[in-house]
N, C-alpha and C positions, 0 to 999 in steps of 0.2 A: 140244435141246442147241445147235443152230446159233444160235438166238435168244439164248441165254445167252452164248455165246462172243462174239457180235457186241456185246452190251451191255458186256461187260468190256473189249473193245477200245476202245470209245468213251470209257469212263471213263479208261482209261490215257492215251489221246491228249490228252484235255482237261486232265488233271493236268500232263502234261509241258509243254503250251503255256503254262500259267499260272505255272510255277515257273522262275525264272532261277537258274542255278547260281552266278552271280557277283553280288556286292554290293560297294558302296563305303561304308565306315563310318568313324567316329571322325575326322572332318575337324577339323583344327586349324590355326590361324594363330599362328606364334610360340609353339608348344606349348599354345595356349589354344583353347578352344571358344567361338566367338562373342565375342571380346574387344571391350571398349569402352574406347577411350582408349589405343591403342598409338601409338608415335611412331617406329617403325622405318620408314625410308624405302623399303626393299625387303623387305617382310615375306615370310616363308617359309611355304609351304604343305605340309601333310602329310596323309596318309590311310592307311587300311588296307584290304586286299582280304579279302573273306570268300567262300569258294567251297565248294560241295558236292563238287567234283571234286578228287581228289588231284593233287599235283604241279602245281598251277596257278601260273603265273608271269604277271606283268604284261608285256605286249608293248609297249604305248604308252599315252600319256595326252594329254588336252586339258584345259587350265584356262581358264576364262572368269571375268572380273571385270567387274561392271557396277554402275552407280549405282541401278538399279531391280531389284526382286526378280523381275520378269517377263522380264528380259534382252531388252528391245527393242533393235533394232539401234542406235538412237541412244544408248542408255544404256551399251553395252558399251565399256569403256575399255581392255581388253586381252584378247586371245585368243592363247594360246600356239601354236595350231595343233597338229596331231598330232605328238607327239614320240615317236620310237621309243626307249623306255627302260624299264628295270625299276625306276627310282627312284620312290619315293613318300614321301620324307622330306626336309623342309627344302629345298623347291624354291623358288628366288627368284622373286618378282614381277619382271617385266621390261617393264612398261608405262610410260606417262607418269607424271610426278610426282603423287603422291597429295596430296589437299588436306586441310588441317586441318579437324577436326570433321565430315568427310564419312563417311557410312556407305556401305560397299561390300558387294555381294553376290558370292558366288563359288560355283562348282561345278566338278566334274571328271568327265570321261568317260574310262573306261579300256577297253582291249581286252586280253584275256588270251591266253595261248599256245594256247588251243583255239579262238580266234576269237570267243569270247563278248564282248559289250559290256555295260557298266553305267554308268549316270549317277548321281552322288551326289545326295542332297538338297541344297537350296540353303542355304548358311550365310552368315554375314556377319562383317565386322570393321569397327570404327569408329576412325578416326584421332583422336588427341588433339590437343594444341597443339604442332604440329611446330616452329614458329619462336618465338623469344623475343618477337618483335613481336606474336604472337597474344595475349599477355597484356596486357590493358588494365588489369587490376587492379594495385594497388600493394602492396608489402610494408608491413604496419602493425605497430607495437609497442604493446601495450596497457598497459604499466606506466609509472607515474610515475617521475620522477627521484628519486634520493636513497635508494633501498632498498639494503640491505646485500647486495652481490653474493656474499658468502661464505656466506650462509645460505639455506636452503630458503625459497621464497616461496609465498604462496597461488596457487592455479591461477586465472589471470584468466578472466573471462567477457567475451565480445565479441559485439555484436549490431548488426543493421541492419534496419530496416523498409523495405519497398518496395511499390510498386503495380504490378500487371500491367495491361496494356491493358484498359480496361473492356469493350470490344466485341470483343476479340481472342480467338479460340479457340486454346488452346495445343496445339501439335503435339508438342513435345518440350522437355525441359529437362535440361541437363547441368551438373553442378557439378564444377569443376576446383579442387583444393585441395592445398596443402602447407603446411609450417610449419617453423620453426626451433625444435625441440622437438616434442612430440607434440600431436596434435589429435583432438578429437571434434567432429563437425559435426552441427547440428540445423537442421531446416527446418520451420517452423510447428509446433514442439513435438515433432517426430518425429526420432529418431536416424537419421542418414544412413549407410547401409552397414552391413556386418557386420564390417568390419575393426577390429582393435584395434592399439594402439601404432603408429599411422600417423604419419608416413610411413616409419618404420623408421630404421635406423642406416646412414649412409653417411659417406664422407669429405666433409663438408659444403662445404668450399671447392671441391671438384671436381665434385660432383653431389648434388642433392637430388631425391628422388622426389616426384612429384605423382600424386594419384589422381583418377580420373574416375568420377563416379557418375551413373547415370540416375535423376533425381529427378522425372521427369514426374508420377508420381502424387501427389507431395507439394506441388507448386505449385498454388495455387488462384486463382480469379478475384478480383480486388480486392486487399485488404490481405494482405501476407505479411511474414514475419520470418525471418531467417537468423541463427543463433547459432553460436558456437564456444567450446570450452573447451580451454585449452592446458596442457600439462604439460612438465616439464623434460626428461624422457627422457635420451637419450644426449648431447643437445646441450649442456646446461649442468648436468646433474645430477652427483652425486658418481660418479666413475669410477675404475677401477683401485684403487690403494692410496694410503695417506697422506692420505686425505680430499681428494683432488684434485677440484676443481670448476671449472666454466666452461671446459672444455678447448676447446670450439668457439666459445663466445660467452657473453655475459653477459645478454642480453635475448632472451626468446622473441619470435617474430614469426609472423604469419599472412599467407598469400597465397591468396585465394579468388576465383573468378570463376564466376558463375552465368550461363548463356546460355539464355534462353527463346526458343524458336522458335514462331511462330504459323502457322496454316494458310494465311494469306494471303502467306506468304513473308517477312514481316518478322521481326525479332528484337530482343531486349532484353538488354542485358548489365548485370549488377549485380556490381561488383567491390569488393574492399576498397580503401578510400580514407579521406580525412580525415573523412568523414561518419559513420563507425562510432563506437560508444560502447563503453566498457569499464569494468569494476570488478574490484577484487581482494577484494571482500567476499562471495565465494562460499563454498560449503561445504567445498571442498578446501583445507585450510590448509597442508598440506605434501604433496609427492609426490616420490618418488625411486625409481629402479629398485633400489637397494641397501637403502635404509632403509625403504621402504614408503610408506604413505599415511596422513594424518591427516584425518578427515572429520567435520565438525560439521553434523549434519542440521538443526539449528536455523537455520542460515544458508542453507538452500535457498531459491531464488528461484522461486516458482511462476509459470509462464508466461513465464519470462525469454526464451525463444526463440520466443515466439508474438506475433502482432500485438496491439497495444493495451497492452502492458506499459509501466508507468511507469518509464522510465529517466532521469528528469530529474536524478537525483543522480549518474549515471554520468559519467565524464569523457571528453574527446576523446582519440583515439589519436594516435600520432606516426608519421609516414612513416619507414620504415626504408630505409637506403641499402644495399640488397643487390642483387646481379645476378639476372638471369632467364635468362641463357644457359647456366646449368648445371642447368636443370630437366629431368628425364628421367622418362618413364613407367616404372613398375616392371617389371623383366624376370621376376622370380620370383613365386610365389604370395604373397598377403598373410598376415599373422598373423590367425588366426580362432579362435574357440571351436570345438573339435572333439569334445569328450567331457565328460560330467559323471560324477563318481563320488561315492559316499557313504562316510563313515568306516566301517571294518570294526568298530571298537570305540572306546569311550570309557572311560578308566581313570584311576586315581589313581597317580601315581608314588610311589616311596618317600619323596620329599620332600614329598608331599602336594599336588602340582599336578595340575590337570585337563588331560589330554592326549587328543587325538583321533588315531587311527592310520588313515591312508588306505590302508595296505596296500602301497604302492609309492612309490618316489621318482618325482616328477613335476615338470613345469614348468607353473605356472598360478597360480591364486589361489582363495580360498574365498569363498563367498557366505553371508552371514549373514541369518537371519530372527529378529528379536528384538522384544520388546514390553516396555516399561517406562516409568518416569517420565522426563520431559524432563531432560536433563543427565546421565543415567546414562552412564558411560564403560565401553567394552569394549576390551580390548587382546587382539589375536591375534598370537602370535609363532610363527614357522616354524622347523623344524629338519629336518635330513636323517637324523640318527641319535640314539639314546639312548646314554648312557654305560654303563660296565660294571655300574653298580648299577641301571640302568633309569630313570635320571633324564633329563630334557630336557637336550640338549647343543647349545650354540651356539658354543663356542670356535673351531671351524673356520671360522666365518663372519667372523672377525676384526672389522673395524669395522662391517660391515653389520648394521643393526638387524633387517631382515626382519620388520617388524611392521606391523599395521594398528591404528589407533586410531579408534574410532567413538564419537561422542556422540549419544545418542538425542534426537529432537525430542519424543517422547512422544505418546501417543494410540494409534492402531491399530498393528498389526504392521508393522514396518519391514523392508525388504529392502535390503541393501547389498552391493555388490561393488566393488572398487577400479577406478579408471579408468586410472591411469598407472603401474602397477607390476606386477611378476610375481615369483614366488618359485620356487626349486627346493627341494622339501621332501617329506617323508613324514608328519611329525608336526606337529600344531598344538596350541599351549598357549593355553588360555583363562584 
């Protein structure tokens, strides 16, 4: 019995020594986890305590910020010292000025009311373009003069080819981008980011959001190409009532800056300027947040955002006279796809129309998979309700068409979803 009791005591002691009752979790900077591209000059830190002991309170904290993940003495830019406080939410950075495009690492050590201490995992935040002078790129307008500003226009395609250093090993690459109107960015044929309807709706004369993307995996040695597709969005699309259009401007524009850093410490900047090329002969013939999108798949440009594409027929862009001192990083979360649902049923209305019921009112769009001869046209109309007879009802939408028009290119199964529109709907008429 004595040997058995001794063994139990050893196990209990070992377990207690290896388990800490206190942990620091859910570290955030400006409400975000490991954000890339913030421009708040005094970012705020937050964390949560997790303890196995009841009634645990934070007694003090210490925040450290460094330029290196290992927190060498030379890399530390700010140490708060031990601060006696229960606060753990939105605590201001109080060190020297933070530098544009610099990644910083941070951690926090806390002491609780029982005397337990815990140190958090190392997290990071990366600054965006803090000053207007950090933008070496120029605003560019991709459209020719003479178009009818009162009508919906084709979505322009814009591109630029560039070479990375032949003997340079790429350490990182960041793409900073915004637009007057909506944008989708591509690099070497790949869609950049998961955001949609960027850069969102703001009071454009006061501020325009720019987004920062880590595109390191997309940049390749040698020849590269960057492309952009622009939409009207809130900037110049039909808005509010009475067919109002161009409330903020008449021409869409793009501002993009790609910064490639090499392991030898050098860097290369590719920005929008006069050397970029554009065309309005792309597949999106019309796009509008209220009216929807018209897409002709026969006009798709295979490889248009990849190196080696023949853009000899594309025209030069024009430099836009727009400010850069009103550019800000987004404060809130971006618009993203968050859920996919399938129709609950497909039925014929009393009027003989084919209608899909999604089962709930939602905000989003439909994805089509179709196969048929080239030139076949499909129209998809959206509605929130049916009328008293069970027929498709759109009178409450007033002037908004809320429709997608898709023209098949023919051949294999085609998949389409709109780029620059969204709908509020439950029912879909084909």
